[in-house]
C-alpha positions as CSV (number, residue, x, y, z in Angstrom):
1,M,10.1,10.2,8.6
2,K,8.2,7.2,10.0
3,F,4.9,5.6,9.8
4,A,2.9,6.9,12.9
5,P,-0.8,6.4,14.0
6,F,-3.3,9.2,14.0
7,V,-3.5,10.9,17.6
8,A,-7.0,12.3,18.2
9,G,-7.2,16.1,19.1
10,K,-3.9,16.8,17.3
11,Q,-2.7,17.8,14.0
12,Q,-0.9,15.3,12.0
13,Q,2.8,15.6,13.0
14,H,4.3,12.9,10.8
15,A,4.6,12.2,7.0
16,T,1.8,10.6,5.2
17,Y,1.7,6.9,4.4
18,D,2.5,7.3,0.8
19,T,5.5,9.7,1.5
20,V,7.1,7.0,3.9
21,K,6.2,4.2,1.6
22,A,7.8,5.8,-1.4
23,H,11.0,6.6,0.8
24,I,11.3,2.8,1.7
25,I,10.9,1.8,-2.0
26,Q,13.7,4.2,-2.9
27,L,16.0,2.6,-0.2
28,I,15.3,-0.8,-1.5
29,Q,15.8,0.2,-5.3
30,K,19.2,1.8,-4.2
31,N,20.6,-0.7,-1.7
32,Y,19.1,-4.2,-2.6
33,K,20.4,-6.5,-5.3
34,F,17.7,-6.8,-7.9
35,G,15.8,-4.3,-5.7
36,N,13.4,-3.2,-8.4
37,D,12.0,-6.7,-8.5
38,L,10.6,-6.2,-4.9
39,A,10.0,-2.4,-5.5
40,K,7.3,-3.1,-8.0
41,R,5.5,-5.5,-5.8
42,L,5.7,-3.3,-2.7
43,E,4.2,-0.5,-4.8
44,K,1.2,-2.7,-5.3
45,E,1.3,-4.1,-2.0
46,E,0.9,-7.6,-3.5
47,P,3.3,-10.5,-4.1
48,Q,3.7,-12.0,-7.5
49,S,1.1,-14.7,-7.7
50,D,2.5,-16.4,-10.9
51,D,6.2,-17.5,-11.1
52,E,6.1,-17.5,-14.8
53,E,4.9,-13.9,-14.9
54,F,7.7,-13.0,-12.6
55,Y,10.4,-14.5,-14.8
56,K,8.8,-13.0,-17.9
57,S,9.0,-9.6,-16.3
58,V,12.7,-9.9,-15.6
59,G,13.6,-11.3,-19.0
60,L,14.1,-15.0,-17.8
61,K,11.6,-16.8,-19.9
62,L,12.6,-20.4,-20.7
63,P,13.6,-20.9,-24.3
64,D,10.9,-22.6,-26.3
65,K,11.4,-26.4,-26.2
66,K,12.4,-28.1,-29.4
67,K,11.7,-31.6,-30.7
68,K,14.3,-34.0,-29.2
69,E,15.9,-34.6,-32.6
70,E,16.4,-30.9,-33.1
71,T,17.8,-30.1,-29.7
72,T,21.5,-29.3,-29.8
73,E,24.1,-29.3,-26.9
74,Y,23.9,-25.4,-27.1
75,D,20.3,-25.6,-26.6
76,M,20.5,-27.7,-23.4
77,I,23.3,-25.6,-22.0
78,E,21.1,-22.4,-22.7
79,Y,18.1,-23.9,-21.0
80,K,20.0,-25.1,-17.8
81,E,21.6,-21.6,-17.6
82,V,18.3,-19.8,-17.7
83,F,16.8,-22.3,-15.3
84,R,19.7,-21.6,-12.9
85,E,19.3,-17.8,-13.2
86,R,15.6,-18.2,-12.6
87,R,16.1,-19.9,-9.3
88,E,18.8,-17.5,-8.1
89,R,16.7,-14.5,-8.9
90,K,13.6,-16.0,-7.0
91,R,15.9,-16.7,-4.1
92,I,17.1,-13.1,-4.1
93,L,13.7,-11.8,-4.1
94,Q,12.6,-14.0,-1.2
95,D,15.7,-12.8,0.7
96,N,14.8,-9.1,-0.1
97,E,11.2,-9.6,1.1
98,H,12.6,-10.9,4.4
99,K,14.9,-8.0,4.8
100,S,12.3,-5.4,3.7
101,Y,10.0,-6.5,6.5
102,S,12.6,-5.5,9.0
103,L,13.2,-2.2,7.2
104,I,9.6,-1.4,7.2
105,M,9.2,-2.0,11.0
106,T,12.2,0.2,11.6
107,M,10.4,2.8,9.7
108,C,7.6,2.8,12.3
109,T,7.3,4.7,15.5
110,T,7.4,2.6,18.7
111,T,3.6,3.2,19.1
112,M,2.9,1.9,15.5
113,Q,5.2,-1.2,16.2
114,H,3.2,-2.0,19.3
115,R,-0.2,-1.6,17.5
116,I,1.0,-3.9,14.6
117,E,2.3,-6.5,17.0
118,S,-0.8,-6.6,19.1
119,D,-3.1,-7.2,15.9
120,S,-4.9,-10.4,16.1
121,D,-3.7,-11.4,12.7
122,F,0.0,-10.6,13.4
123,E,1.3,-14.1,13.8
124,A,-0.9,-15.6,11.2
125,S,-0.6,-13.3,8.3
126,I,1.5,-10.0,9.0
127,K,4.8,-11.3,10.7
128,D,7.6,-11.6,8.1
129,N,5.3,-10.6,5.3
130,P,6.0,-7.1,4.0
131,Y,2.9,-6.9,1.9
132,S,0.5,-7.5,4.7
133,L,2.5,-5.4,7.1
134,L,2.1,-2.3,4.7
135,K,-1.6,-3.1,4.5
136,A,-1.8,-3.3,8.2
137,I,0.2,0.1,8.7
138,K,-2.0,1.8,6.2
139,K,-5.1,0.8,8.2
140,K,-3.6,1.8,11.5
141,M,-2.3,5.1,10.4
142,F,-5.8,6.0,11.5
143,D,-7.4,3.6,13.7
144,P,-10.5,4.8,15.5
145,A,-10.7,1.7,17.6
146,K,-7.6,3.0,19.5
147,S,-9.1,6.5,20.2
148,K,-11.0,7.0,23.5
149,Y,-13.7,9.3,22.2
150,S,-15.2,7.7,19.0
151,F,-17.7,10.7,18.3
152,A,-14.8,13.2,18.9
153,V,-12.8,11.4,16.3
154,F,-15.6,11.5,13.9
155,T,-16.1,15.2,14.1
156,E,-12.4,16.1,14.3
157,Q,-11.6,14.0,11.1
158,L,-14.4,15.5,9.1
159,E,-13.4,19.0,10.3
160,R,-9.8,18.3,9.5
161,L,-10.7,17.0,5.9
162,L,-13.0,20.1,5.2
163,S,-10.4,22.7,6.6
164,I,-7.2,21.2,5.1
165,R,-5.0,24.0,3.5
166,Q,-1.6,23.9,1.8
167,E,0.9,24.9,4.6
168,D,3.6,27.6,4.1
169,G,6.7,25.9,2.4
170,E,4.7,22.8,1.6
171,S,5.1,21.7,-2.0
172,L,2.0,20.9,-4.1
173,T,2.9,17.3,-4.3
174,E,3.2,16.9,-0.5
175,Y,0.0,18.8,0.0
176,V,-1.9,16.5,-2.5
177,K,-0.5,13.5,-0.6
178,R,-1.5,14.8,2.7
179,F,-5.1,15.5,1.3
180,K,-5.4,12.0,0.0
181,Q,-4.4,10.7,3.3
182,H,-7.0,12.6,5.0
183,R,-9.6,11.6,2.4
184,D,-8.7,7.9,3.0
185,N,-8.8,8.3,6.7
186,T,-12.4,9.7,6.5
187,K,-13.5,7.1,4.1
188,E,-12.2,4.4,6.4
189,L,-14.0,5.9,9.4
190,I,-17.3,6.8,7.9
191,G,-17.4,4.7,4.7
192,R,-18.2,5.8,1.1
193,S,-22.0,6.1,1.4
194,F,-22.1,8.6,4.3
195,L,-23.9,11.5,2.4
196,D,-26.0,9.3,0.0
197,Q,-29.3,9.7,1.8
198,F,-28.8,13.4,2.5
199,I,-28.2,14.0,-1.3
200,E,-31.2,11.8,-2.3
201,N,-33.4,14.2,0.0
202,T,-32.3,17.4,-1.6
203,E,-34.7,19.3,-4.0
204,D,-32.1,19.1,-6.9
205,Y,-32.1,15.3,-6.5
206,R,-35.8,14.7,-6.1
207,P,-37.9,15.0,-9.3
208,S,-40.2,18.0,-9.2
209,D,-44.1,18.0,-9.5
210,N,-43.8,19.2,-13.2
211,D,-41.4,16.4,-14.1
212,T,-43.7,13.9,-12.5
213,Q,-46.6,15.1,-14.3
214,K,-44.8,15.2,-17.6
215,K,-44.2,11.4,-17.2
């Protein structure tokens, strides 16, 4: 089970993006210390933008500060301990992010790895960044720029979307994931407004003469 790019003229031989991503997240939750901290972020493909929100989400919100004359020695010890735990939890998250980048790359086929590393943004924003890496993989799971015949890719992808069927022995969950992958691939290739003008020119869409006269 690996991330693999679409190959024009062939049926999809590999698992969908969501299936491989879910498998990676399960490995992280199982094998990484505090792996769930990272798993939540990889699920959204976004890092935590606010440190305080991160600490709050893992139950390490700093105690409310008291007035100097009300602060006890116990309060100071508690504050320092929570502060120490916060730094350690953040360090572990950063270490896990670094390890997860390597894990995600190993879950790519050799062809996919080459395409990622040859991306013009690789050095600037993808390398060592698991969130950007996942976004790049999702885009390159179907990359028409790498296909020789662009018009053939267009017709083949549209035909593939319209003719998709649940395969023998395929669970409903996996079929839905595969359908969504084809749907996303098609939108990536032809956009969201491909059929807008066609619909606007149909008789059901255009107002009839009677409707116009009523107005």
